[in-house]
C-alpha positions as CSV (number, residue, x, y, z in Angstrom):
1,M,-6.9,0.9,-14.0
2,E,-7.5,-2.7,-14.7
3,A,-4.9,-5.5,-14.5
4,S,-4.9,-9.1,-15.3
5,F,-1.7,-11.0,-15.9
6,S,0.5,-13.7,-14.4
7,Q,3.5,-13.5,-12.2
8,G,5.9,-16.3,-11.5
9,G,3.6,-18.9,-13.0
10,R,0.6,-18.1,-10.8
11,A,-2.6,-16.4,-12.1
12,M,-3.3,-13.0,-10.9
13,A,-6.8,-11.7,-10.2
14,N,-8.6,-9.6,-12.7
15,T,-8.5,-6.5,-10.5
16,E,-9.6,-3.0,-11.0
17,I,-7.5,-0.4,-9.0
18,V,-9.7,2.6,-8.3
19,P,-8.4,5.9,-6.8
20,V,-11.0,7.1,-4.2
21,G,-11.4,10.4,-2.4
22,F,-11.6,11.1,1.3
23,D,-15.4,10.9,1.1
24,E,-14.7,7.1,0.9
25,L,-12.3,7.0,3.7
26,S,-14.7,4.8,5.7
27,L,-14.3,2.0,3.1
28,V,-10.5,2.2,3.6
29,V,-11.0,2.1,7.4
30,D,-13.3,-0.9,7.1
31,L,-10.8,-2.8,4.9
32,F,-7.9,-1.9,7.3
33,N,-9.9,-3.2,10.3
34,E,-10.6,-6.4,8.4
35,V,-7.0,-7.0,7.5
36,F,-5.0,-5.6,10.5
37,R,-5.1,-5.8,14.3
38,P,-5.6,-3.8,16.3
39,G,-8.3,-2.0,14.4
40,R,-8.4,1.8,14.1
41,E,-11.1,4.4,14.0
42,Q,-11.5,6.8,11.2
43,K,-10.1,9.7,13.3
44,F,-6.8,7.9,13.3
45,F,-6.6,8.0,9.5
46,E,-7.9,11.6,9.4
47,R,-5.1,12.7,11.8
48,R,-2.5,10.8,9.8
49,F,-3.4,12.5,6.6
50,Q,-3.9,16.0,8.1
51,G,-1.6,18.4,6.4
52,R,0.0,15.8,4.2
53,L,0.6,16.7,0.5
54,N,-0.7,14.5,-2.3
55,P,-2.6,11.9,-0.3
56,L,-3.5,8.8,-2.3
57,L,-6.2,6.2,-1.5
58,L,-6.6,3.2,-3.8
59,I,-9.2,0.4,-3.7
60,A,-8.6,-2.9,-5.4
61,Q,-11.9,-4.4,-6.7
62,I,-12.8,-7.8,-8.1
63,S,-16.2,-7.8,-9.8
64,H,-16.8,-4.4,-8.2
65,K,-16.3,-5.8,-4.7
66,P,-13.5,-4.3,-2.5
67,A,-10.6,-6.8,-2.2
68,G,-7.8,-4.5,-0.9
69,F,-6.5,-1.0,-0.5
70,A,-3.4,1.2,-0.4
71,A,-2.8,4.5,1.1
72,G,0.1,7.0,0.9
73,Y,1.3,10.6,0.8
74,E,4.2,12.7,0.0
75,L,7.0,12.2,2.5
76,K,9.2,15.0,1.2
77,P,9.7,16.6,-2.2
78,G,10.4,13.9,-4.7
79,T,9.6,11.0,-2.3
80,F,6.2,9.3,-2.0
81,Y,5.5,7.2,1.1
82,C,3.5,4.1,0.7
83,W,2.0,4.0,4.1
84,L,-0.4,1.0,4.0
85,V,-1.2,-1.9,1.7
86,G,-3.7,-4.5,2.7
87,V,-5.6,-7.3,1.0
88,R,-8.6,-9.3,2.4
89,A,-7.6,-12.7,3.6
90,S,-10.0,-14.3,1.1
91,C,-8.4,-12.5,-1.8
92,R,-4.7,-13.1,-1.0
93,R,-2.2,-14.9,-3.1
94,A,-3.8,-13.6,-6.3
95,G,-1.4,-10.7,-7.0
96,I,-3.6,-7.9,-5.7
97,A,-0.9,-6.4,-3.4
98,S,1.5,-6.4,-6.4
99,Q,-1.1,-4.7,-8.5
100,L,-1.7,-2.0,-5.8
101,M,2.1,-1.4,-5.6
102,E,2.4,-1.1,-9.3
103,A,-0.5,1.4,-9.4
104,I,1.2,3.4,-6.7
105,A,4.4,3.5,-8.7
106,A,2.5,4.5,-11.9
107,W,0.7,7.3,-10.0
108,A,4.0,8.5,-8.4
109,I,5.7,8.6,-11.8
110,D,2.8,10.6,-13.2
111,N,3.1,13.0,-10.3
112,E,6.8,13.5,-10.8
113,Y,8.1,11.5,-7.8
114,H,11.5,9.8,-8.2
115,T,11.4,7.6,-5.1
116,I,8.9,5.5,-3.3
117,R,9.5,4.7,0.4
118,F,7.9,1.7,2.2
119,E,8.4,0.4,5.7
120,C,7.6,-3.1,6.9
121,Y,8.0,-5.1,10.1
122,N,10.4,-8.0,9.7
123,R,7.6,-10.4,10.8
124,H,5.5,-9.5,7.7
125,R,7.6,-11.7,5.3
126,P,5.1,-11.7,2.4
127,M,5.2,-7.9,2.2
128,L,9.0,-7.9,2.4
129,R,9.1,-10.4,-0.4
130,L,6.7,-8.3,-2.4
131,A,8.8,-5.2,-1.9
132,I,12.0,-6.9,-3.0
133,S,10.2,-8.4,-6.1
134,Q,8.9,-4.9,-6.9
135,G,12.5,-3.5,-7.0
136,F,12.7,-2.0,-3.6
137,D,16.1,-1.9,-1.8
138,V,16.6,-2.1,1.9
139,V,18.0,1.3,2.9
140,G,17.7,1.1,6.7
141,V,16.0,-0.1,9.9
142,R,14.2,2.1,12.4
143,M,12.6,1.3,15.8
144,D,8.8,1.8,16.0
145,P,8.4,3.0,19.5
146,D,4.7,2.2,19.5
147,A,5.1,-1.5,18.6
148,G,8.5,-1.9,20.2
149,E,9.8,-3.6,17.0
150,N,12.1,-2.7,14.2
151,L,10.8,-1.6,10.8
152,I,12.7,-2.4,7.6
153,V,12.9,0.8,5.5
154,L,12.8,0.1,1.8
155,E,13.0,2.5,-1.2
156,R,12.5,2.1,-4.9
157,K,13.9,4.6,-7.5
158,L,11.4,5.3,-10.3
């Protein structure tokens, strides 16, 4: 999937969104550890995906270089869970996260899901704005016991 367009007057990167298999999970782990703290080991991701239906890993590339990633899986029949979206700091504000979210939605539609769920900490305002701009609605709040913070629960009907 290739995307290049503008949104809200700002130019978006000419990004290729590439689905990858679990043989490339180490690339997703490396990107995660570059974007998020604390970092995680590959075993963390392997455990999270264990037994999950329809796992999806996407890599966003600019000129064949990884710029971001997305990961998700089926939450329940008909609902796909967008677990992680991350973009390298040097590649932000170019619309890559939007393109990853759009690729997830296209994939979910192709795979007969009718809802995408996404959760985000309140402190991650750019991701909350992205979710709202992508048509997600706030449907709840839940406590993340590991972080001791509330997560905003968002859903988008497809």
